[in-house]
Each structure stands twice: as structure tokens, then as C-alpha cells.
C-alpha positions in Angstrom: -35.0 29.7 -6.7 -35.3 27.9 -10.0 -31.9 29.1 -11.1 -30.4 27.8 -7.8 -32.1 24.5 -8.3 -30.8 24.1 -11.9 -27.3 25.0 -10.7 -27.4 22.4 -8.0 -28.7 19.8 -10.4 -25.9 20.6 -12.9 -23.3 20.3 -10.2 -24.7 17.0 -9.0 -24.6 15.6 -12.5 -21.1 16.9 -13.0 -19.9 15.3 -9.8 -21.6 12.0 -10.6 -19.9 11.9 -14.0 -16.5 12.9 -12.5 -16.7 10.3 -9.9 -18.1 7.5 -12.0 -16.3 4.2 -12.6 -14.1 4.1 -15.7 -14.3 1.4 -18.3 -11.6 1.2 -21.0 -8.5 -0.5 -22.2 -5.1 -0.3 -20.5 -2.7 1.3 -23.0 0.3 1.8 -20.7 1.8 0.5 -17.5 4.2 3.0 -15.8 5.2 0.8 -12.9 3.7 -1.7 -10.5 0.9 0.5 -9.3 0.2 3.0 -12.1 -1.5 2.5 -15.4 -3.2 4.5 -18.2 -6.7 3.6 -19.3 -8.2 4.7 -22.6 -12.0 4.9 -22.5 -14.6 4.7 -25.3 -14.5 8.4 -25.9 -10.7 8.2 -26.5 -10.0 10.0 -23.2 -6.9 8.8 -21.3 -7.1 8.4 -17.5 -4.0 7.9 -15.4 -4.9 5.4 -12.6 -3.0 4.9 -9.3 -4.0 1.6 -7.9 -5.7 2.1 -4.5 -4.4 0.4 -1.3 -1.0 -0.8 -2.6 2.5 0.6 -3.1 4.8 -1.1 -5.5 8.6 -1.0 -5.4 10.1 2.0 -7.2 11.8 1.4 -10.5 15.3 1.6 -8.9 14.4 -0.7 -6.1 14.7 -4.5 -6.1 11.7 -6.1 -7.7 10.6 -2.7 -9.2 10.9 -4.0 -12.8 9.4 -7.4 -11.9 6.4 -5.6 -10.3 5.8 -3.6 -13.4 6.1 -6.7 -15.6 3.6 -8.6 -13.5 1.1 -5.8 -13.6 1.5 -5.7 -17.3 0.8 -9.4 -17.6 -2.5 -8.8 -15.7 -3.9 -5.7 -17.4 -1.9 -4.5 -20.5 -4.1 -4.4 -23.6 -7.1 -5.7 -21.7 -10.5 -4.2 -21.0 -10.8 -3.1 -17.4 -13.2 -1.4 -15.0 -11.8 1.1 -12.5 -13.8 1.6 -9.3 -13.3 5.3 -8.6 -12.0 6.2 -5.1 -10.6 9.7 -5.3 -8.0 11.9 -7.0 -4.5 12.5 -5.6 -2.6 15.8 -5.6 -1.1 14.9 -9.0 -4.5 14.6 -10.7 -4.4 10.8 -10.9 -7.5 8.8 -10.3 -7.1 6.5 -7.2 -9.1 3.4 -7.8 -9.4 -0.4 -7.8 -8.8 -2.0 -11.2 -10.8 -5.1 -12.2 -10.2 -7.5 -15.1 -13.0 -10.0 -15.7 -14.2 -9.3 -12.1 -10.8 -10.0 -10.6 -9.3 -7.3 -8.2 -5.9 -6.6 -9.7 -4.8 -4.6 -6.7 -5.4 -7.6 -4.6 -3.5 -9.8 -7.1 -0.4 -7.6 -6.8 -0.4 -8.1 -3.1 -0.9 -11.9 -3.4 2.0 -12.1 -5.8 4.3 -10.3 -3.2 5.0 -7.5 -5.7 3.5 -4.6 -3.8 3.0 -3.5 -0.2 -0.3 -3.0 1.4 -0.6 0.8 1.7 -2.1 0.8 5.2 -2.1 4.5 5.6 -4.8 4.7 2.9 -6.5 1.4 3.1 -7.7 -0.7 6.1 -9.0 -3.7 4.1 -8.6 -6.9 6.0 -8.6 -8.7 2.6 -5.6 -6.7 1.4 -3.8 -7.2 4.7 -4.4 -10.9 4.5 -3.1 -11.1 0.9 0.1 -9.3 2.0 0.6 -11.6 4.9 0.0 -14.7 2.7 2.7 -13.5 0.3 5.1 -12.9 3.2 4.5 -16.4 4.7 5.2 -18.0 1.3 8.2 -15.9 0.5 6.7 -14.6 -2.7 8.1 -11.7 -4.7 9.9 -9.1 -2.7 9.3 -11.1 0.5 12.2 -13.5 -0.5 14.3 -10.7 1.1 14.5 -10.8 4.9 14.0 -7.0 5.2 12.8 -5.4 2.0 12.6 -1.6 2.1 9.1 -0.1 1.8 8.8 2.2 -1.3 7.7 5.2 0.7 10.7 4.8 3.0 12.9 4.5 -0.2 11.5 7.7 -1.6 11.9 9.5 1.8 15.5 8.5 2.0 16.1 9.9 -1.5 14.8 13.3 -0.5 15.7 13.9 3.1 18.0 12.9 6.0 16.7 10.1 8.2 15.1 11.2 11.5 15.9 9.4 14.7 13.7 6.7 16.1 12.9 6.6 19.8 12.2 3.4 21.7 9.9 3.5 24.7 9.5 0.5 27.0 6.1 -0.8 28.1 5.0 -3.3 30.7 4.6 -6.9 29.6 1.1 -8.2 29.0 0.0 -11.2 31.0 -1.4 -13.0 28.0 1.9 -12.9 26.1 4.8 -15.3 26.6 7.3 -12.7 25.6 7.9 -9.2 26.9 6.3 -6.4 24.9 7.9 -3.1 23.7 6.3 0.0 22.3 8.0 2.0 19.7 7.4 5.5 18.5 8.0 5.8 14.8 9.7 8.2 12.4 7.5 11.1 11.2 6.8 11.4 7.5 6.7 7.7 6.6 3.6 5.5 6.9 4.4 1.9 5.9 3.7 -1.5 7.4 5.3 -2.1 10.8 7.5 -5.2 11.1 7.9 -7.5 14.0 8.1 -11.2 14.7 4.4 -11.6 15.2 1.4 -9.4 14.5 0.5 -6.8 17.2 -2.1 -8.1 19.6 -3.1 -4.6 20.4 -2.5 -1.3 18.7 1.0 -0.1 19.3 2.3 -3.2 21.1 3.8 -6.4 20.0 6.3 -9.1 21.2 10.0 -8.5 20.7 11.2 -10.9 18.0 14.0 -13.3 18.5 17.4 -12.2 17.1 17.6 -12.8 13.3 13.9 -13.6 12.9 12.1 -12.3 9.8 9.8 -9.3 10.1 6.1 -9.6 9.5 3.7 -7.0 8.0 1.2 -5.9 10.5 -1.7 -3.4 10.7 -0.7 -1.2 13.6 -2.7 2.0 13.1 -0.3 4.3 15.0 2.8 3.4 13.0 4.1 5.9 10.5 7.2 4.1 9.4 8.4 0.5 9.0 10.9 -0.7 11.6 12.1 -4.0 13.0 12.9 -4.7 16.7 16.1 -6.5 17.2 17.7 -7.5 20.5 15.0 -5.6 22.3 15.7 -2.2 20.7 14.2 -0.5 17.6 16.6 -0.2 14.7 16.0 1.8 11.6 16.2 -0.1 8.3 
């Protein structure tokens, strides 16, 4: 019994140490959502910023996103609030500089997408929406391609999108359509206005700009035009 108790205590302490917040200096910025932190014990930690997805290096605004993150954290002391580890061994976490949430700042600058598949924070969703409304960063483009969709296109053939009609809601001035989305991608859904209910939103007018929304059933970013769903 004593041996079992000691083993349990050791495992608990090990887990606590493994999952503890990280304090150190940022020594490298790989892109707009990945940094390396060197702690006081000279151990390097690769950090993937939680809840955001920055443009890839070969995408528009990829380099600008990296430069902005560098201006926020490079060479500075940071605290990383541990969230989890990904399949690549990177720590997923929120980076703070002087108490400021850097992940949130990247969204406000319009230089990263809110990664809604992994984060449901209303603060992050609001920061992304604010950037869109003010045409900041990547939102100067009318239809910027989400990074995950960009990566997916580079590795596979696009799958078809099916549009399914739905009855109009009485509380909406415009008709409503429902769209089933492409499997394998999970990025913000686009439409003229935010969805009033999960999976439903008004059809935008032709030529209108898409808006990021928080539809929980969406698994790819699309935009409805002329009453039909079109892949970007």
C-alpha cells in the first residue's frame, strides 16, 4: 500500500511539473503562432499559441503576421499558460507579456484567425470580429483563405460542398439557408451576418464581404453567394 501511495504521489508531482506554466524568454519566432521559449534552467520549449491560426509563410500576410508577433514577444520575458500538448510535442498555451494576452493581440491586429475548432472564447471571437469590421491585417482582403484550408489544398483534392435549403425564420428579414460543410477543415464560417442560430444564417447580398462567425457545426470556411454555397 505504501509503495502504491508513493508511486501515485510521484506521478502527481510529475504531472504537476509537466503541466505547469512556463516562464522564460522568447528566443525564436517561427511564424505568426509559434515561438520558442528558453526557461531559467536553459530548457527550450516550443510553444503553439492556443486559439489562433496565423497565415502560413507562403500565404498573404504570413510574413507580416510573423513580424508582428516578433514585435510583441521576441527577446522579452513571457509567461505561457499551459493548455495541452499537440501531436508534434509542442506546448499549446496562451502567451502573456506584462499581463497582456498575446494570442488576443494577434487577433485584434487581424493577423491571425480565431481557431474556433479548439477555442470557444467569446473574447477571441470578438477580437476577430473587431479586426474584420475595421479591415485590419488580412481582413483588407474580401475573402482571405483560412490557413487550415490553405494547408488542406496543398495536400489533397478539394471535396464537394452540398447546399441544403431550410425554411425561412420569421424573425429574419432575409431567407435562411443551411449548408453542410467540407469534411477535414474546421475554420470560421463566412456569411453576411453572424448566424442567429447554430447552422443557419441569412443569405448575403451579392458581392458583400464575408464575416467570421462562431457556427459550431461548420468544419470549413465557405461563403454563400447568389443563394448557393461556393467553395473558396
